[in-house]
N, C-alpha and C positions, 0 to 999 in steps of 0.2 A: 233304212237306218244304217249309218256307217259303223264300221268295226269298233272305232273308238267310242262312239255313243253307246253301243251295245255293251262294251266292257264297263263303261261308267255305270250303266244301269245294273249290271251284275254286281259290281263292287258295292254299290249303294244298298242293294238288297242284302248282301252278306253282312254288311256293317249294321244295317237295321235289325236283322235277325239276331245278331250277336248282342247288340245293345239291349234289345228287348229281353233276351234270355238271361244275360249276365248282369245287366245294370238295372233291370226292371223298368225300363223306359218304354212306355206304350205309344204315345203320340209323337214325341220328339226325341231326337238323339241327345244323349248327354253331351257335355262340352267336349270331352276327350274324343268321343266318336265323331262328333260333328267336325272337329278340327282334322281328324284323320280322313274323313270323307272329302273335305275341301282340298286337302293336300293331294289325295289320290286323283281327284278330278282335274286339279291343276296339272299334275304330272302327265296325265293322259292327254290333256288338251295340247301340251307342248311336246308330245312324243315325236321325235324326228322321223320315225317310220310311218306315222299317220295310219291310214287304213291298210297299209301293207305290213303292219306290225304283227309279231308273233305274240304269244302270251308273255306277260312281264317276267315270269319265272324262267323263260327260255331266252330272254333278251341278252345279247352280249354286252350291253351298256350298263344295265342296272342303275338307272337314274335315281331311284329313291335314296335318301340319306340312310345310313346303316341302321339306325334305331327305328326309323319309320318303315324301312324295308322289312324288318323283323315283325313289326306290328301287322303289316299287310300280308306277309307270308303266313302269319298265324290264322288269318281269315280263310286262306285257301286250304288249310289243313284241318279246319274245325269240323266236328260232327255236329251239325246244327239241329239234328233231329231230336 
């Protein structure tokens, strides 16, 4: 599995856990979380560094739009336990 595919998997897991815990969605993501997941997957698919990428938080480019970046950063800082 490529680094990008692995990161997509991890982001999806984090968003699903968040949505289940905070939006009480069990089987499917709510509209906001589904939109965020689609956006994150799209950005990862088009990452110019590909499988040589570092983590997004350490990237010098910061491709996500500012509002979306804050949403994605929120997932990296959550205590999902």
